[in-house]
Structure formats: C-alpha cells, structure tokens
N, C-alpha and C positions, 0 to 999 in steps of 0.2 A: 628611773624609768625614762625612756626616750620620749621627747616631745617634738612633734613635727610642726614647723611654722607653716601656717596656711599661706598659700600664695594668692588667695583671692583678694583683690584690691579692697573689697568691702570690709575685710577684716582688719584693715589698717586702722590706726587711731583716728577718731573722728576729726580732730584738728588737722591731721595730715590730709584727709579727704577734702576738707574745706579749703586748705591752702592749694591743693592740687587743682581743684575746680576753679579757684580764683586765678591762678597763674596760667593755667592751660585750659583749653576747651575740654569739657567733660566728654569722654568717649561714649557715654550713654546718652546724654541729652544733646550733645553737639553745640552747646551754648556756653557762654561765660556766665559764671554765677556771681552774684553781687556779694562782696565780702562784708562781714559784720565788723564791729569795732574791735573785737578780740583778734580777729585775723589781721586787721590793719596794724594793730599795735605789735603783734608778733612779727609781722613782716618788717615793720620799721626797725625793730630791735635787731633782726637778722641782718638787715642791710646796713646797719649803722657802723661804719668803720672809723668814726671820728677819734676813737681812743687807741686805735691799733697802730703799732710802730711801722707796719708794712703798708700803711695807707698810700704812701707816695707811689709805690710800685705795683699797686693793684693786688696786693697779697703775696707778691713774689719775694722770696728770701733766699740768698745764698748762705748755706750753712757750712762752716769749716769742719772737716772731718780729719781727725788724727789717725794715722795709720803707721805701720812699721816702715813704710816707704816715704813718710813725710806727711804734710798736711795738704789736703785737697778740698775742693768745694763741691757740694751737691746742691741741686736746684729744688726748691719747693714752692708751692703756691697755695695759699689759703683761699677758700671760698666760704663766705658767710660768717655768722657769729652765733654761737650757742654755747654758753658756759658749761653745759652738762653733757653734750654729745659732740665729740670731736673725733672724726674718723680719718686715720692715716692710711693711705692706699699704697700697697706694695705690689708693683707690677711684676709680670712674668719675665721669662728669659732663662737666666739673667742676661742682661744686655739689651732687653727691650726697653720700652719707655712708658711713661704715664699716659700717653696719648689715647690709647684705646679705652681708658676709663672716662673719656670726655662725654660719653653718653649719659653719665650720671648728672651732668648739668641740666638735663631735662626733667629731673625728678628730685634730687636731694635738696635743692633750695626750697621747693614746695613743702618739704617735710621739715624745714628749719634745721637741717643737719649741717653743721660746720664740717668741712672736709678738706683734706690736704693732698694735692698732687705732689709727687716726689719721684724724681729720677735718681735711682741708686748710682753709686760711683761706677764709672765705666759706661754709663748710658748717655744718650744723645745730648740732653740738656745740662748734664753735669760734667765735671772733669773726667777725662778718659786716660788715666795713666796706663802705660803699657808694661805692667808687671804681673806676670802670671800668678805669683804667690799672693796677690791681693784677692784673688777670686776663690776664697775659701769661706765656708759657712761661718765659723767663729768670727772672722773679720767682718762679714756682712752683718751679723747680729750686733756686734759692737757699734757698727755704723748706725743701725736703726736706733740704738739706745742714745747715741749722741744726737741724732735728729730729734728724738723725743724730748731730751733735756732742752735743746735749743728752742723748741716750739712751746715749751712749758706745759706739756701734757702730763696728766697724772691719773691715779686710780679713780678720781671723781668724775672723769670725763673721757678718758682715753680708750677709744675703740680702734682695733687694728684689723684691717682686711688684707689678706694675702691671696692673690689669684695665681694659679699654676706654680712656677718657681717661687712667687711671692708667698704661696701657701707653705712651702718648705721653710721659708724664712720666718713666717708667722709662727709656725709650730716651734721652731728653734728659739725664737724670741720668748715665747710664752714659757718654755721650759726653763729659761734662764732668768727672765724678768717679769713673771706674771704678777708680781706685787704691784706693778705700775698699771695694770690693765683693768679696765671696767668691763670690757667684752672683747671677744675674738671671733673673727670670721675666716674660715678656711674654705676657699672657693676653688673648685675644680683641681684639687690636688690630693692624691692618695698619700698615706703616711708611710708608704714603702715603695721605693723604686724597683726592687726585685719583683714585687707584686704588679707594679705598673708594666714592667717588661713582659711578665707572664701574660697579662691581659692583652697586650698588644700582639704577642705571638700566638696566643691560643684563640683569641676571639676576633680581634680587628683585622689582622693580616689575612686570615683565611677568607674573609668576606671581600677582600680587595680583588681587583683584576690581577690574576696571577702572572700574566705576562708583564704587566707594568711593575708588579712587585719584584719580579726577577731582575728587571732592568735596574730598579732602585738598588737592589742588593748588590748588583755588579758595580755600580758607582761607589757604594759604600766600601766594598772590598778593595777597590782601587784608590780609596780616599780622594775621589774626584768630586768633592763637594761643591766646588766653584763652577762646575759645568752647568750651564743654564738648563740643560735637559733634566738634570737631577731635580731641581726645584720645580720645574714644569710638571714632571711626573707626580711629585708629591702633592702639588696644588690640585691637579686634576683628579687624582685617584685616592687622596687621603684627606687633605685639608678641607675640601668642600663637603666632606661627609662627617668629619669628626672635629675640626677646629672651628669652622664657621659655616653653617648650613645655608649659604646663600650663593647664587651664581657668582663666579669670580668677577665678572664685570659689574656686579652690584654690591661689592663689599663696601661698607661705610668708610668714608674718607679718614676718620681717625684711626681705623684699623689699618688701612693702606699705609698711612703715614708712619704708624708704629712699626710695621714690617719693614718699611723702607729704611728706618733709622736703627734697626737692630745692629748692635756691635758684635760681630762674629768672633772677635778676639776674646770676648767674655763668654758668649753663648756656647760656642763649640767646646772649649775645654771643660765646662761644667755640665752642660746638658748633653752634648753630642751634636751631630750635624742637623738633626731635625726633631720633630715631635713624635716620630715613629719609634718610640722607646728611648731609653737613656743609655748612653755609652760613655759619658764623661765622668767627671769626679763624683757625680751623684750615683754612680752605678750601684753601690752597695748601701746607700742611705736608707735607713729603716727605723722609724720611731714608733712603730705600732705598739710595742710593749710599754712605751713611755706615756701614751696618751692619758692614762688614768691619773697621771701626775698633774694634768692641767685642770685646775679647780675653778677657773673663771667661767662665766657664762659663754658658751661657744656655739656657733652655728656652722655646720658644714653644708656646702652646696654642691650637689651632684646633678648630672644631666644624662639623659638617656643615651645620647649619641656621642658623648664625650670621649676623648682619648683616655680618660680615667674611668675606672670601673665604678658606676654609681652605687652598686651594692657595697663596695668597700667604703665609699664615702658615708653611707648610712651606718655601717658598722663602726666607723670612727666616732660618730655621734654617740652611739651606745657605749663606747669605751670610756667616755669622759663623764665625770660626775654630774656636770651641768650642760651636757651636749644636747643639741637638737638638730634636725635635718630638714633641709629644703630640697625638694626634688623638682627638676625642670624637665618635664616629659618631652618637650619639643626642642630642647637645647643641646648644644655640643660644648666644646671647650670654652668658647666665648658665649656662654648662655646669656650674658648681659645684653647680647644683641639678638640671637635667634630665639630666645624665650624671654624677651626683655621685660614685659609687664609682670610676669610671674616672678622673675628673679628680683627685680627692684622692689616690688611690693613685699616679698618675703624678707628682703634685707631691711627695709624700713620698719616692718613690723617687729623684727628682732631688736633693732636699736631702740625703738620706742618702748618695748616691753622691758628690756633690761634697765633702761633709764627709770621707768615707773617703779620697778621693784627696788631700785636703789634709793628712791626718794623717801 
C-alpha cells in the first residue's frame, strides 16, 4: 500500500524540530529557542570533524574515476557527521552542477543529516573530458558506484537522492546496486522519457503562448540552439512556469550559478537542447516496468507545475514495494525552491523514518 509522506513541518521528528528552532528562527514564534543538553550534544557530534580525513579541505575530496577513456577526477564535498544517515546528491542535466542543491544548507544541518555535494564527470567542478562516448547511462552508474566506495557509504547509512536527470541515474543505480542502499529518493523525474515527452506535448505545450512555441520549434528545427533568442523564449514562456516559478530577476543565486555552469557538451547529447521534452540519448529510456524490482525504501517527489507529470510520479511510488510519495502543490521542477518548506520537511521526515525503522 502506498504511503504518503506528510509535508507538514510539525510531523517531522521532534529532535529535528528542536534543532531547527535552535539553529534558525522559528517561523511560528519568530524567536530563537534555547537548546537543551541533548540538542547541544547532537550538534557537537554533527559538527565534530576531528577524525575526518577531509578536515583540512572543509569536506572537499577529489575522487579518481576510472573510465574507458582513462582516469579522471570528480569533485565532492561532505557536510556534517552522522554515522547512520549519509545523503549523496545527484544533480540534474546531465552537465549541470551541485550548486542548486545549496538551499539544503539551510535545513539539513539542523536535522543532523550528513550530506554530500557531488559534481558528476563533465560538470563544472569536476574534470570535463571531451569524449561523447562517456555520456552513457551505464558509465555514469559505474561512476556513482566508484564515488560510493571512495566515500565509504554502505547499506547501514547510504541514502541516494537524484533530481531530474539525477533521478534517472538514481533509478539505474538502484536497479544495479540496491544492495548498498539504505534509502532512495527520486525527485522530479518520471520513469519514462516517452511518457515525459507525451506530457510535454499533450499538456504543457498547449498551455504555452502558441506564437512563442512556434518560434521555439523553428529554432529547434534549424538546430539554432545557441541563438540567444531561443533560450530567451524558453525562459519567458516555459521555465518560469514549469522549471522555477519565480520571476526571472528573482531566481536564487545558486540556481543562476548552476545554469551559468551547465556543460552543453554533456547536456545536449543526452537530454536535448532544453527541458521542453527529451530528444537526446534518453529519448527511448523507460524503466516503468522495472520499478517493482527496487526493494529499498523509496520516496518519489512530484510537483503540480513540474515539467514532469505528478500523477506519474505518484504511480511510480505505487509500483515499488516500499514506495511513498511526496506532493508539492506549489512547486515546479525545482520544488526545493518554489515549494521549499514542504519539499524539505517531507525529505527530512522520510530520511528520519527510514533510519528509525532500520534501528
């Protein structure tokens, strides 16, 4: 039976609420709460890096990755210490960066969650080899496994969160290596790119300004993706409605930075030129029939205004033996920003519940 994770902050674990109120001003009372001895002890343990090998670099590690084209390095950064809950973040794109996850800095430390930023090979902070044959799903999955091993994550503590393309990668990783996972989060990514395209064509495109859509289609037909007008149209008529529902001049700096750093040499061959459907190597990717094979505790996250069909995201949760669904009614593709409180509270509640069940 499907279980839905409540998004109400009050349903988070009590210790999470205490830590949140200590580290931040309570949104209800508007005052800082006085921590008790248990909170202070937990906080001290979370912040204690004295035994960590990455202490000198503030948690940053370069991890060597073996590929058919040689060995390259990827960038990771650890935040916090928790022996039971370690969350590895898989960004979108591919070819985007970890940067848009930085909003988690405002919440995950308060929940004592150890988490890892990670730029996949080809992304801004990592090596960027120029070999098109490296941008294949099996090679990316093998990379994630090498990162897991290097970071020392295992089934007693390893949670994997994939957002957008990262969700594709998380699904593929779970199908191959789920024995290493404690929990899985698939955020804002459908299990079928053909279904993703159908949703874009049948639901999202008809709601757009049709003159703008026709102009976008002309640029795509001419493969004139570098034309500034192409992205200008997408941003004004699609991205502000379905990628991040904020005025363009008010997009958060980490999001702006991530967009600025996208590596189009990775993104375009795999995804296609934009988020308006898939036309690259992922065109025929579909794991809908394989979801039942994922036996770990799994949370899918959908949003009302997303580029991804939220009803499909809910059906994914029902398809997995231990799936549950978090719905963000005010969110879009970057629901961790435009429905932030609900998204983060639901994520934390899932991590804490799975950890409690495993204890």
